[in-house]
Structures are given as structure tokens and as C-alpha cells.
Residue frames as qw, qx, qy, qz and C-alpha x, y, z in Angstrom:
[[0.159, 0.345, -0.923, 0.057, -9.87, 24.11, 19.95],
 [0.742, -0.224, -0.463, -0.430, -12.18, 21.07, 20.11],
 [0.499, -0.505, 0.555, -0.434, -12.74, 19.57, 23.56],
 [0.136, 0.202, -0.969, -0.044, -11.98, 15.93, 24.23],
 [0.641, -0.291, -0.502, -0.502, -15.08, 13.65, 24.16],
 [0.345, -0.380, 0.621, -0.592, -16.35, 12.84, 27.64],
 [0.098, 0.068, 0.987, -0.106, -17.87, 9.66, 29.03],
 [0.415, 0.517, 0.478, -0.576, -21.28, 11.31, 28.62],
 [0.419, 0.580, -0.382, -0.585, -20.54, 11.93, 24.93],
 [0.129, 0.235, -0.948, -0.172, -19.56, 8.28, 24.55],
 [0.266, 0.271, 0.849, -0.366, -22.73, 7.07, 26.28],
 [0.468, 0.595, 0.160, -0.633, -24.85, 9.27, 24.02],
 [0.353, 0.519, -0.618, -0.473, -23.06, 8.06, 20.87],
 [0.098, 0.111, -0.989, -0.025, -23.45, 4.40, 21.91],
 [0.586, -0.311, -0.370, -0.650, -27.08, 4.80, 22.98],
 [0.680, -0.301, -0.636, 0.209, -26.44, 3.48, 26.50],
 [0.427, -0.895, -0.103, -0.075, -26.24, 4.94, 29.99],
 [0.106, 0.799, -0.514, 0.294, -23.13, 6.43, 31.55],
 [0.682, -0.430, 0.540, -0.242, -23.25, 3.61, 34.10],
 [0.947, 0.249, 0.200, 0.018, -23.05, 1.04, 31.30],
 [0.531, 0.746, -0.290, 0.279, -20.02, 2.75, 29.79],
 [0.278, -0.716, 0.546, -0.335, -18.42, 2.81, 33.23],
 [0.876, -0.180, 0.426, -0.140, -18.99, -0.94, 33.62],
 [0.858, 0.488, 0.002, 0.162, -17.37, -1.59, 30.24],
 [0.261, 0.817, -0.379, 0.347, -14.40, 0.62, 31.05],
 [0.269, -0.609, 0.620, -0.416, -13.75, -0.74, 34.51],
 [0.553, 0.094, -0.820, -0.112, -14.94, -4.31, 34.12],
 [0.297, -0.236, 0.624, -0.684, -16.81, -4.17, 37.42],
 [0.668, 0.209, 0.599, -0.389, -19.84, -6.10, 36.16],
 [0.389, 0.086, 0.796, 0.455, -20.34, -8.26, 33.09],
 [0.407, 0.536, 0.019, -0.739, -21.92, -6.44, 30.14],
 [0.824, 0.393, 0.405, -0.053, -23.45, -8.18, 27.15],
 [0.577, -0.117, 0.464, 0.662, -20.94, -8.63, 24.34],
 [0.288, 0.661, 0.513, 0.467, -23.20, -6.83, 21.85],
 [0.200, -0.964, -0.177, 0.001, -23.47, -3.81, 24.17],
 [0.579, -0.602, 0.256, 0.487, -19.73, -3.73, 24.91],
 [0.529, 0.135, 0.517, 0.660, -18.90, -3.78, 21.21],
 [0.129, 0.843, 0.419, 0.313, -21.40, -1.00, 20.55],
 [0.369, -0.901, 0.024, 0.226, -19.61, 1.13, 23.14],
 [0.612, -0.315, 0.429, 0.585, -16.28, 0.28, 21.54],
 [0.424, 0.484, 0.536, 0.547, -17.51, 1.19, 18.04],
 [0.057, -0.954, -0.264, -0.129, -18.87, 4.50, 19.32],
 [0.514, -0.739, 0.183, 0.396, -15.55, 5.26, 21.03],
 [0.582, 0.020, 0.509, 0.634, -13.74, 4.60, 17.77],
 [0.261, 0.712, 0.505, 0.412, -16.14, 6.86, 15.88],
 [0.149, -0.969, -0.137, -0.141, -15.87, 9.88, 18.23],
 [0.490, 0.557, -0.416, 0.526, -12.18, 9.51, 19.07],
 [0.677, -0.711, -0.013, -0.191, -12.63, 8.70, 22.75],
 [0.072, 0.786, -0.584, 0.189, -9.28, 8.93, 24.56],
 [0.511, -0.369, 0.743, -0.225, -9.53, 5.57, 26.38],
 [0.816, 0.337, -0.259, -0.392, -10.01, 3.51, 23.21],
 [0.400, 0.417, -0.804, 0.139, -7.03, 1.31, 24.12],
 [0.242, -0.125, 0.786, -0.555, -8.49, 0.40, 27.49],
 [0.731, 0.225, 0.184, -0.617, -11.89, -0.25, 25.93],
 [0.698, 0.405, -0.542, -0.233, -10.38, -2.56, 23.36],
 [0.166, 0.308, -0.879, 0.325, -8.62, -4.48, 26.11],
 [0.440, 0.023, 0.630, -0.639, -11.86, -4.87, 28.08],
 [0.746, 0.334, 0.016, -0.576, -14.10, -5.75, 25.14],
 [0.803, 0.410, -0.413, -0.129, -11.77, -8.22, 23.45],
 [0.303, -0.641, 0.663, -0.240, -10.05, -9.66, 26.51],
 [0.825, -0.057, 0.539, -0.158, -11.17, -13.22, 25.73],
 [0.781, 0.620, -0.058, -0.047, -9.73, -13.18, 22.20],
 [0.851, -0.090, 0.092, 0.509, -6.22, -14.40, 21.29],
 [0.041, -0.944, 0.137, 0.299, -3.51, -11.75, 21.08],
 [0.825, 0.241, 0.228, 0.458, -0.98, -11.50, 18.23],
 [0.173, -0.749, 0.204, 0.606, 1.84, -9.15, 17.35],
 [0.720, 0.577, 0.336, 0.189, 1.87, -8.37, 13.63],
 [0.396, -0.541, 0.270, 0.691, 5.04, -6.98, 12.09],
 [0.571, 0.768, 0.282, 0.069, 5.08, -4.83, 8.94],
 [0.490, -0.384, 0.294, 0.725, 8.20, -3.72, 7.08],
 [0.434, 0.847, 0.303, -0.046, 7.54, -0.81, 4.71],
 [0.620, 0.234, 0.151, 0.734, 9.67, 1.44, 2.50],
 [0.210, 0.361, 0.128, 0.900, 10.48, 5.16, 2.36],
 [0.208, -0.587, -0.657, 0.424, 8.88, 6.69, 5.48],
 [0.048, -0.377, 0.001, 0.925, 9.08, 10.17, 3.95],
 [0.149, -0.122, -0.664, -0.723, 6.62, 9.30, 1.17],
 [0.525, -0.071, 0.173, -0.830, 2.94, 10.09, 1.65],
 [0.777, 0.033, -0.501, -0.380, 1.88, 6.69, 0.29],
 [0.592, 0.026, -0.749, 0.297, 3.81, 4.72, 2.90],
 [0.095, -0.086, 0.513, -0.849, 2.66, 6.99, 5.71],
 [0.673, -0.018, -0.070, -0.736, -0.92, 6.36, 4.61],
 [0.734, 0.083, -0.667, -0.097, -0.14, 2.64, 4.37],
 [0.284, 0.091, -0.752, 0.588, 1.15, 2.57, 7.96],
 [0.358, -0.046, 0.325, -0.874, -1.96, 4.35, 9.20],
 [0.767, 0.033, -0.294, -0.570, -4.33, 1.95, 7.42],
 [0.592, 0.100, -0.783, 0.164, -2.45, -1.04, 8.88],
 [0.009, 0.047, -0.654, 0.755, -3.05, 0.34, 12.37],
 [0.572, 0.029, 0.055, -0.818, -6.75, 0.90, 11.59],
 [0.752, 0.083, -0.570, -0.319, -7.14, -2.64, 10.24],
 [0.426, 0.058, -0.807, 0.405, -5.53, -4.10, 13.37],
 [0.162, -0.007, 0.493, -0.855, -7.63, -1.96, 15.70],
 [0.632, 0.094, -0.048, -0.768, -10.88, -2.82, 13.91],
 [0.491, 0.113, -0.847, -0.170, -10.32, -6.56, 13.69],
 [0.682, -0.373, 0.146, -0.611, -12.92, -8.48, 15.74],
 [0.949, -0.003, -0.309, -0.069, -11.36, -11.96, 15.77],
 [0.788, -0.125, -0.286, 0.531, -8.18, -11.21, 17.74],
 [0.258, -0.937, 0.023, 0.235, -6.38, -8.57, 19.77],
 [0.776, 0.422, 0.080, 0.462, -3.70, -7.29, 17.43],
 [0.355, -0.810, 0.110, 0.453, -0.62, -5.24, 18.20],
 [0.693, 0.687, 0.048, 0.215, 0.81, -3.69, 15.00],
 [0.545, -0.615, 0.260, 0.508, 4.57, -3.19, 14.86],
 [0.609, 0.773, 0.143, 0.104, 5.55, -1.06, 11.87],
 [0.542, -0.521, 0.317, 0.578, 9.16, -0.63, 10.75],
 [0.535, 0.832, -0.046, -0.141, 10.62, 1.21, 7.78],
 [0.852, 0.036, 0.153, 0.499, 13.70, -0.06, 5.95],
 [0.224, -0.762, 0.103, 0.599, 16.28, 2.75, 5.96],
 [0.160, 0.528, -0.575, -0.604, 17.44, 1.82, 2.45],
 [0.882, 0.270, -0.010, -0.387, 16.38, -0.53, -0.34],
 [0.274, 0.544, -0.793, -0.009, 19.61, -2.51, -0.16],
 [0.770, -0.105, -0.618, -0.120, 19.49, -6.23, 0.51],
 [0.442, 0.009, -0.672, 0.594, 21.37, -5.95, 3.81],
 [0.191, -0.117, 0.279, -0.934, 19.15, -3.14, 5.15],
 [0.705, -0.127, -0.242, -0.655, 15.90, -4.93, 4.32],
 [0.729, -0.035, -0.679, 0.083, 17.11, -8.31, 5.58],
 [0.257, 0.061, -0.614, 0.743, 18.19, -6.76, 8.88],
 [0.378, -0.102, 0.156, -0.907, 14.91, -4.87, 9.32],
 [0.767, -0.084, -0.430, -0.468, 12.78, -7.88, 8.42],
 [0.643, -0.011, -0.718, 0.267, 14.69, -10.24, 10.71],
 [0.084, 0.070, -0.526, 0.843, 14.56, -7.80, 13.63],
 [0.533, -0.093, -0.012, -0.841, 10.84, -7.19, 13.16],
 [0.766, -0.048, -0.579, -0.275, 10.10, -10.92, 12.86],
 [0.415, 0.060, -0.757, 0.501, 11.84, -11.61, 16.18],
 [0.140, 0.076, 0.484, -0.860, 9.22, -9.43, 17.89],
 [0.585, 0.145, -0.147, -0.785, 6.22, -10.68, 15.88],
 [0.655, 0.061, 0.724, -0.206, 3.92, -13.66, 15.47],
 [0.641, 0.514, 0.498, 0.276, 3.59, -12.97, 11.73],
 [0.206, -0.595, 0.187, 0.754, 5.27, -10.47, 9.43],
 [0.595, 0.688, 0.392, 0.135, 4.66, -8.79, 6.05],
 [0.414, -0.513, 0.259, 0.705, 7.17, -6.88, 3.93],
 [0.545, 0.831, 0.071, -0.084, 7.47, -4.56, 0.91],
 [0.456, -0.617, 0.511, 0.387, 10.78, -5.22, -0.80],
 [0.510, 0.569, -0.553, -0.332, 12.70, -5.89, -4.00],
 [0.989, -0.065, 0.033, -0.125, 13.20, -9.60, -4.59],
 [0.092, 0.730, -0.673, 0.080, 16.75, -10.36, -3.45],
 [0.749, 0.088, -0.657, 0.009, 18.21, -13.88, -3.21],
 [0.240, 0.153, -0.698, 0.657, 19.40, -13.16, 0.33],
 [0.477, -0.136, 0.220, -0.840, 15.89, -12.11, 1.29],
 [0.826, -0.015, -0.424, -0.372, 14.52, -15.49, 0.22],
 [0.565, 0.102, -0.726, 0.377, 16.99, -17.17, 2.56],
 [0.074, -0.131, 0.504, -0.850, 15.87, -14.90, 5.42],
 [0.677, -0.089, -0.094, -0.724, 12.20, -15.59, 4.71],
 [0.792, 0.017, -0.604, -0.083, 12.91, -19.32, 4.82],
 [0.351, 0.114, -0.692, 0.621, 14.73, -18.96, 8.16],
 [0.330, -0.125, 0.299, -0.887, 11.84, -16.95, 9.64],
 [0.780, -0.051, -0.296, -0.549, 9.28, -19.49, 8.46],
 [0.652, 0.079, -0.732, 0.180, 11.28, -22.33, 10.01],
 [0.080, 0.058, -0.628, 0.772, 10.70, -20.60, 13.34],
 [0.005, -0.531, -0.840, 0.111, 6.96, -20.85, 12.81],
 [0.060, 0.604, 0.171, -0.776, 6.45, -17.21, 11.81],
 [0.555, 0.609, 0.537, 0.182, 4.32, -16.71, 8.66],
 [0.226, -0.421, 0.236, 0.846, 5.72, -14.24, 6.10],
 [0.472, 0.721, 0.508, -0.011, 3.72, -12.27, 3.53],
 [0.364, -0.017, 0.295, 0.883, 4.88, -10.10, 0.64],
 [0.171, 0.775, 0.427, -0.434, 3.13, -6.80, -0.10],
 [0.287, 0.832, -0.080, -0.467, 2.68, -4.82, -3.34],
 [0.513, 0.621, -0.571, -0.157, 5.59, -6.62, -5.07],
 [0.974, -0.191, -0.057, -0.106, 6.11, -10.36, -4.65],
 [0.050, 0.691, -0.706, 0.144, 9.23, -11.85, -3.05],
 [0.220, -0.273, 0.913, -0.208, 10.46, -15.33, -2.17],
 [0.759, 0.121, -0.220, -0.601, 7.91, -17.03, -4.41],
 [0.806, 0.049, -0.588, -0.049, 7.30, -20.59, -3.26],
 [0.433, 0.022, -0.659, 0.614, 8.62, -19.78, 0.22],
 [0.184, -0.081, 0.303, -0.931, 6.52, -16.94, 1.60],
 [0.253, 0.320, 0.846, -0.342, 2.99, -17.65, 2.84],
 [0.342, 0.723, 0.597, 0.068, 1.23, -15.32, 0.44],
 [0.238, 0.065, 0.193, 0.950, 1.28, -12.18, -1.68],
 [0.072, 0.772, 0.584, -0.240, -1.23, -9.37, -1.18],
 [0.115, -0.465, 0.191, 0.857, -1.44, -6.49, -3.63],
 [0.569, 0.573, -0.042, -0.588, -2.50, -5.57, -7.15],
 [0.832, 0.275, 0.413, 0.248, -2.36, -7.66, -10.28],
 [0.222, -0.686, 0.242, 0.649, 0.63, -5.69, -11.52],
 [0.312, 0.068, 0.725, 0.610, 0.52, -7.03, -15.07],
 [0.104, 0.739, 0.646, 0.162, -3.06, -5.73, -15.41],
 [0.186, -0.857, -0.117, 0.466, -1.97, -2.37, -13.98],
 [0.306, -0.388, 0.499, 0.712, 0.71, -2.09, -16.67],
 [0.214, 0.355, 0.771, 0.483, -1.72, -2.98, -19.44],
 [0.017, -0.852, -0.509, 0.122, -4.20, -0.42, -18.13],
 [0.235, -0.723, 0.136, 0.635, -1.52, 2.29, -18.21],
 [0.258, -0.106, 0.674, 0.684, -0.69, 1.41, -21.82],
 [0.138, 0.615, 0.749, 0.205, -4.39, 1.43, -22.76],
 [0.086, -0.877, -0.284, 0.378, -4.75, 4.94, -21.37],
 [0.224, -0.574, 0.372, 0.694, -1.74, 6.29, -23.23],
 [0.239, 0.115, 0.790, 0.552, -2.73, 4.62, -26.50],
 [0.063, 0.722, 0.680, 0.106, -6.29, 5.95, -26.25],
 [0.174, -0.873, -0.222, 0.398, -5.33, 9.40, -25.00],
 [0.361, -0.378, 0.396, 0.755, -2.48, 10.27, -27.38],
 [0.478, 0.661, 0.034, -0.577, -3.51, 12.30, -30.41],
 [0.753, 0.538, -0.355, -0.135, -1.20, 10.24, -32.60],
 [0.953, -0.172, -0.072, 0.241, 1.27, 7.37, -32.14],
 [0.187, 0.855, -0.387, 0.291, 4.75, 8.28, -30.97],
 [0.494, 0.251, -0.726, 0.408, 7.38, 7.35, -28.43],
 [0.673, -0.648, -0.083, -0.346, 6.53, 6.29, -24.90],
 [0.322, 0.439, -0.705, 0.455, 8.71, 5.69, -21.85],
 [0.780, -0.517, -0.306, -0.174, 8.34, 3.71, -18.63],
 [0.028, 0.623, -0.596, 0.506, 10.12, 4.25, -15.31],
 [0.839, -0.342, -0.423, -0.025, 10.61, 1.45, -12.76],
 [0.452, -0.844, 0.261, -0.127, 12.13, 1.77, -9.32],
 [0.251, -0.533, 0.802, 0.094, 14.35, -1.29, -9.75],
 [0.622, 0.211, -0.647, -0.387, 14.46, -4.36, -11.94],
 [0.210, 0.041, -0.922, 0.323, 14.42, -6.35, -8.68],
 [0.445, 0.160, 0.436, -0.766, 10.91, -5.12, -7.87],
 [0.227, 0.193, 0.929, 0.222, 8.84, -8.00, -9.25],
 [0.245, 0.724, 0.557, -0.325, 5.75, -5.80, -9.29],
 [0.129, 0.761, -0.219, -0.596, 7.47, -3.15, -11.42],
 [0.131, -0.256, 0.847, 0.448, 8.79, -5.82, -13.76],
 [0.253, 0.424, 0.869, 0.026, 5.28, -7.21, -14.24],
 [0.227, 0.816, 0.267, -0.460, 3.90, -3.72, -14.91],
 [0.010, 0.608, -0.533, -0.589, 6.62, -3.21, -17.50],
 [0.190, 0.024, 0.936, 0.293, 5.74, -6.54, -19.14],
 [0.257, 0.632, 0.709, -0.181, 2.03, -5.73, -19.18],
 [0.121, 0.799, -0.021, -0.589, 2.68, -2.22, -20.53],
 [0.000, -0.471, 0.682, 0.559, 4.83, -3.43, -23.40],
 [0.224, 0.167, 0.945, 0.168, 2.66, -6.42, -24.26],
 [0.308, 0.709, 0.526, -0.355, -0.49, -4.27, -24.57],
 [0.189, 0.773, -0.224, -0.562, 1.19, -1.81, -26.95],
 [0.103, -0.303, 0.855, 0.409, 2.75, -4.60, -28.97],
 [0.232, 0.324, 0.917, 0.029, -0.64, -6.31, -29.30],
 [0.171, 0.777, 0.595, -0.114, -3.03, -3.38, -29.70],
 [0.126, 0.979, 0.003, -0.162, -0.98, -0.28, -30.57],
 [0.841, -0.018, 0.215, 0.496, 2.10, -1.30, -32.58],
 [0.372, 0.788, 0.106, 0.478, 2.49, 2.23, -33.94],
 [0.373, -0.897, 0.185, -0.147, 3.89, 3.35, -30.56],
 [0.668, 0.406, -0.503, 0.368, 7.61, 2.99, -29.93],
 [0.716, -0.695, -0.066, 0.001, 8.58, 1.98, -26.39],
 [0.233, 0.783, -0.501, 0.287, 11.95, 3.41, -25.36],
 [0.585, 0.079, -0.725, 0.354, 14.35, 1.41, -23.20],
 [0.573, -0.711, -0.403, -0.054, 13.10, 1.22, -19.62],
 [0.141, 0.652, -0.362, 0.651, 14.46, 3.80, -17.18],
 [0.644, -0.387, -0.582, 0.310, 15.38, 2.97, -13.57],
 [0.045, -0.759, 0.032, -0.648, 14.71, 5.87, -11.19],
 [0.371, 0.015, -0.737, 0.565, 15.32, 4.17, -7.81],
 [0.263, -0.730, -0.630, -0.044, 11.90, 5.63, -6.90],
 [0.331, -0.474, -0.172, 0.798, 13.44, 9.08, -6.44],
 [0.308, 0.880, 0.324, -0.162, 11.94, 12.31, -7.75],
 [0.148, -0.781, 0.367, 0.483, 15.38, 13.78, -8.51],
 [0.332, -0.152, 0.812, 0.456, 16.36, 11.09, -11.01],
 [0.350, 0.585, 0.728, 0.067, 12.86, 11.09, -12.51],
 [0.121, 0.911, 0.123, -0.375, 12.89, 14.87, -12.96],
 [0.145, -0.646, 0.536, 0.524, 16.27, 14.99, -14.68],
 [0.334, 0.042, 0.875, 0.349, 15.49, 12.04, -16.95],
 [0.319, 0.713, 0.618, -0.091, 12.08, 13.43, -17.90],
 [0.074, 0.870, -0.106, -0.475, 13.58, 16.81, -18.84],
 [0.197, -0.420, 0.737, 0.492, 16.12, 15.03, -21.05],
 [0.364, 0.324, 0.860, 0.152, 13.40, 12.93, -22.66],
 [0.268, 0.836, 0.394, -0.273, 11.27, 15.97, -23.45],
 [0.030, 0.821, -0.320, -0.472, 14.23, 17.72, -25.07],
 [0.201, -0.354, 0.830, 0.381, 15.62, 14.72, -26.96],
 [0.126, 0.273, 0.919, 0.254, 12.34, 13.23, -28.20],
 [0.268, 0.111, 0.007, -0.957, 9.90, 15.85, -29.51],
 [0.602, -0.074, -0.568, -0.556, 7.62, 12.98, -30.58],
 [0.143, -0.048, -0.885, 0.441, 7.30, 11.67, -27.01],
 [0.448, -0.374, -0.368, -0.724, 3.59, 11.18, -26.31],
 [0.789, -0.492, -0.208, -0.303, 3.44, 9.17, -23.09],
 [0.156, 0.460, -0.740, 0.465, 5.16, 8.43, -19.77],
 [0.814, -0.409, -0.339, -0.237, 4.33, 5.71, -17.25],
 [0.041, -0.560, 0.662, -0.496, 5.81, 5.92, -13.76],
 [0.738, -0.144, -0.630, -0.196, 5.32, 2.31, -12.61],
 [0.620, -0.334, -0.558, 0.439, 6.63, 2.88, -9.06],
 [0.293, -0.820, -0.239, 0.430, 7.65, 5.86, -6.95],
 [0.416, -0.247, 0.267, 0.833, 9.26, 9.12, -8.05],
 [0.275, 0.677, 0.601, 0.324, 6.29, 10.53, -9.97],
 [0.161, -0.894, -0.169, 0.382, 6.84, 13.95, -8.35],
 [0.362, -0.436, 0.444, 0.694, 9.91, 14.39, -10.56],
 [0.259, 0.325, 0.728, 0.544, 7.96, 13.73, -13.77],
 [0.020, -0.850, -0.525, 0.031, 5.21, 16.10, -12.66],
 [0.251, -0.813, 0.045, 0.523, 7.64, 18.92, -11.88],
 [0.368, -0.200, 0.583, 0.696, 9.55, 18.40, -15.14],
 [0.189, 0.532, 0.714, 0.415, 6.41, 18.52, -17.30],
 [0.119, -0.902, -0.367, 0.192, 5.16, 21.56, -15.41],
 [0.325, -0.692, 0.217, 0.607, 8.47, 23.42, -15.79],
 [0.307, -0.090, 0.667, 0.673, 8.91, 22.53, -19.46],
 [0.400, 0.345, 0.019, -0.849, 5.38, 23.66, -20.29],
 [0.221, 0.092, -0.875, -0.420, 4.02, 20.34, -21.57],
 [0.398, 0.203, 0.718, -0.534, 0.67, 19.93, -19.78],
 [0.689, 0.479, 0.304, -0.451, -2.02, 18.28, -21.96],
 [0.515, 0.648, -0.483, -0.285, 0.57, 17.45, -24.66],
 [0.282, 0.340, -0.888, 0.126, 1.77, 14.33, -22.90],
 [0.820, -0.349, -0.306, -0.335, -0.11, 11.35, -21.45],
 [0.106, 0.456, -0.737, 0.487, 1.32, 10.83, -17.95],
 [0.824, -0.353, -0.357, -0.263, 0.15, 7.77, -15.98],
 [0.023, 0.553, -0.654, 0.516, 1.35, 7.46, -12.38],
 [0.587, -0.199, -0.778, 0.103, 1.18, 5.00, -9.53],
 [0.333, -0.464, -0.645, 0.508, -0.95, 5.96, -6.48],
 [0.076, -0.819, -0.284, -0.493, -3.17, 8.92, -5.64],
 [0.521, -0.334, -0.353, 0.702, -1.30, 11.31, -3.33],
 [0.005, 0.845, 0.218, -0.488, -1.61, 15.05, -2.70],
 [0.146, -0.499, 0.494, 0.697, 0.95, 15.60, -5.49],
 [0.126, 0.138, 0.852, 0.489, -0.77, 13.41, -8.07],
 [0.091, 0.715, 0.672, -0.170, -4.22, 14.73, -7.13],
 [0.016, -0.782, 0.008, 0.623, -3.03, 18.29, -7.70],
 [0.110, -0.332, 0.673, 0.651, -1.41, 17.29, -11.00],
 [0.180, 0.415, 0.870, 0.195, -4.62, 15.59, -12.12],
 [0.079, 0.821, 0.438, -0.358, -6.53, 18.81, -11.44],
 [0.008, -0.752, 0.273, 0.600, -4.01, 20.69, -13.62],
 [0.851, 0.504, 0.042, -0.143, -4.20, 18.17, -16.49],
 [0.069, 0.710, -0.699, -0.045, -0.55, 17.23, -16.01],
 [0.247, -0.110, 0.959, -0.083, -1.36, 13.68, -14.90],
 [0.490, -0.003, -0.554, -0.673, -3.78, 11.78, -17.14],
 [0.843, -0.299, -0.335, -0.294, -4.49, 8.85, -14.83],
 [0.149, -0.527, 0.734, -0.400, -3.45, 7.56, -11.40],
 [0.767, -0.104, -0.614, -0.157, -3.65, 3.81, -10.72],
 [0.277, -0.574, 0.453, -0.623, -4.25, 3.54, -6.98],
 [0.391, -0.021, -0.900, 0.191, -3.91, 0.73, -4.44],
 [0.557, -0.602, -0.239, -0.520, -7.06, 0.43, -2.23],
 [0.204, 0.399, -0.718, 0.532, -5.13, 0.48, 1.05],
 [0.564, -0.244, 0.437, -0.657, -8.05, -0.02, 3.49],
 [0.939, 0.116, -0.059, -0.317, -9.23, -3.16, 1.67],
 [0.659, 0.443, -0.569, 0.213, -5.68, -4.44, 1.26],
 [0.025, -0.433, 0.677, -0.594, -4.89, -4.02, 4.95],
 [0.748, -0.142, 0.314, -0.568, -8.10, -5.73, 6.07],
 [0.930, 0.251, -0.225, -0.145, -7.41, -8.68, 3.76],
 [0.459, 0.508, -0.631, 0.366, -3.78, -8.90, 4.84],
 [0.308, -0.393, 0.608, -0.617, -4.63, -8.90, 8.55],
 [0.880, -0.014, 0.159, -0.448, -7.24, -11.63, 8.04],
 [0.848, 0.369, -0.378, 0.039, -4.75, -13.80, 6.12],
 [0.213, 0.520, -0.666, 0.491, -2.08, -13.32, 8.77],
 [0.573, -0.289, 0.487, -0.592, -4.48, -14.37, 11.53],
 [0.950, 0.146, -0.035, -0.275, -5.50, -17.47, 9.57],
 [0.655, 0.493, -0.531, 0.216, -1.86, -18.39, 8.97],
 [0.013, -0.437, 0.692, -0.575, -1.22, -18.23, 12.73],
 [0.600, -0.133, 0.484, -0.623, -4.44, -19.70, 14.11],
 [0.891, 0.223, 0.346, -0.193, -5.09, -22.34, 11.42],
 [0.083, -0.649, 0.622, 0.430, -1.72, -23.04, 9.79],
 [0.420, 0.029, 0.886, 0.196, -2.87, -26.33, 8.25],
 [0.422, 0.691, 0.584, -0.051, -5.68, -24.61, 6.33],
 [0.071, 0.868, -0.144, -0.469, -3.61, -21.64, 5.13],
 [0.808, 0.313, 0.377, 0.328, -2.60, -22.19, 1.49],
 [0.300, -0.456, 0.250, 0.800, 0.25, -20.11, -0.01],
 [0.417, 0.599, 0.603, 0.322, -1.00, -18.02, -2.89],
 [0.172, 0.091, 0.124, 0.973, -1.68, -14.60, -4.34],
 [0.048, 0.720, 0.628, -0.291, -4.45, -12.24, -3.30],
 [0.242, 0.242, 0.321, 0.883, -5.18, -9.58, -5.90],
 [0.070, 0.632, 0.477, -0.607, -7.11, -6.44, -4.96],
 [0.402, 0.715, 0.443, 0.363, -8.97, -4.51, -7.70],
 [0.381, -0.161, -0.068, 0.908, -7.19, -1.20, -8.22],
 [0.141, 0.831, 0.383, -0.379, -8.81, 2.22, -8.26],
 [0.474, 0.324, 0.354, 0.738, -8.50, 4.51, -11.28],
 [0.071, -0.788, -0.277, 0.545, -8.47, 8.28, -10.87],
 [0.427, 0.475, 0.404, 0.655, -8.89, 10.73, -13.73],
 [0.098, 0.112, -0.100, 0.984, -9.11, 14.54, -13.75],
 [0.443, -0.330, -0.311, -0.773, -12.91, 14.29, -13.70],
 [0.764, -0.430, -0.437, -0.201, -13.35, 12.00, -10.67],
 [0.463, 0.106, -0.555, 0.684, -10.84, 13.25, -8.10]]
């Protein structure tokens, strides 16, 4: 079992004396800002146990904000990773002292998300949310903004024209990229299917539009089946994929535009269809990485969470500290593409 880093370890990592680290920790004597931040960075790097106290000492002159984040599905690896990267982005920010407050909506219903968002906003100086685009949610966003609390949408846009900004992928481009992969990878034209979590997810809708428009423009020989709604659950995706494989022997491609890809992966594995079907999924997770290595998944389109979280935190700070200069808009992050050969 590894021992906890000591103050001597921290001093060595920062390239300063133990006495200097002690001064930073206890605030007994003023230490140069550059030196204090070097100690803080070293503490972050080695996992020093008093990182919270160090942050308080080093950044005590900076403004403090509480940032609220409302995410989905806490049991999914992607959202757990998202929550962790939000904490890292807040801890590493150098322009303010940030306290992240992360909540998960119990369900994707309008009432559950509205309640979670409103409750989180009451404890925050700014808030960001992942959600389907409900009419009632737009009303809530407007009420929160009237209280002077900026609101941002994540991954899938909501309350367009009301919220302060959207941060995520260009979802239409993601959909077109998925279609390009299937059209290029299939041995011959055939039927293709797309799964979305909900028609109320604007991001999924845009991926669907991009997917269909690419095939219509560049690969008209492919037939796109009616879109399937899987509520982002693996169970529905599994059952529907099994039915598709049995009912459509000329099926050549599947695109899982949201969550639930585990069901498609398990269905293809059980039915013995690896390499015969082009499967494009959303996000690189332990499940999709394993499926890529087995040639079950052809491509994973992945959200660069560290970059997204850093950009989001910076926009939230600007919206609070310089509200007159903050312009509502969309911030698109370039997505990562993973193939069997680069995982």
C-alpha cells in the first residue's frame, strides 16, 4: 500500500524548502505568488492530502463562486467521468476559487429535471445542465436567469435564445461523420438504422439530421430505416438490435447517436455479427473500447471532456464577472474519433 505524500515529498516536488511549504500552508509569512502556485501545482501532481487548504491559501485573494452542474444517469461511466473532469477543471482554474456542486437528475422527465435544476441553481452562482429540451425547462431557465444566475446547456442545446450559451459538439457534423464511416466501411449498400435517446434531445435530433443528409447526398444507395428511440437504455437497444438483425438480413450499419450502445454491442456479439456490420457509437467508454478491440464497434465519436469542462468553467466565470461582455452563443469542441487501430 502506497504511503501518503509528506511535506518533505511536496517540498522536493516543488523545488523549495520544507520551511517554504510550511509558510504556504499556514500563511505565517507572505510567500511570492509564483512560489505559492508552484507548491500548489506540485501538491496537485503528487496527490498531497492538504490540497484543499493549499488552494485556500494560494487563491485567497481571488473571487469565490459556486458552480452548479446538473448531469444525467449517474450509473453510466460517461457521466461519472464528466463529473470528475468538472471537478478537475474547477480545481485547476487560476482566475477564481470555484466550488463545484454536481447533481444528477433521477429521471429524464420534465418535472425531475426542472426540480433538480431549480434546486441546484438556488445554491449556485451559475449553473449548467444536460437535458432534453422541454417547454417547461425553458420557463425555468428564464426564471433562474431573472435572478441573475447564468445558465448554460451542455451536450444537447436547450432553451435557445434564453440560456447564456451552449457548450458541446457540433452534433450535425457528428451525425455526418457517422454516416461517412458506415458508407465507406460497408462492403455494399444496404439498410442502416439510427438510435436516439429521445426526440426531445436537440443534439440527437441534429445527429439524426446530419446522418440522413449525408447518406441522401453522398450515398443514396443506402436505405435509412425509421429512427428508433431507445431512451438511452441498453435493454431497449439490445432487444431492438436483435430484431433488426433477424428481420433485415441486408442491414449493414447501426448508429447509436446517444446512450445505450452497450445493448447494441451485446446483441451483435451474441448474434455472431462482428465485422459484418458497421457499428458507430457515441463516446469512448470501457465497453466501447473493448468492443473496438474485438471489431464489433467500427468507430466511437468521443466528447473531449477535459477541454469541454475547461471551456465551460471559463465561460461561466465570464458570465458572472463580466455579464455585459458575455454574449449568448454556441461553443463547439472538436470531437475525437477512435477506431480499432488507435485505441
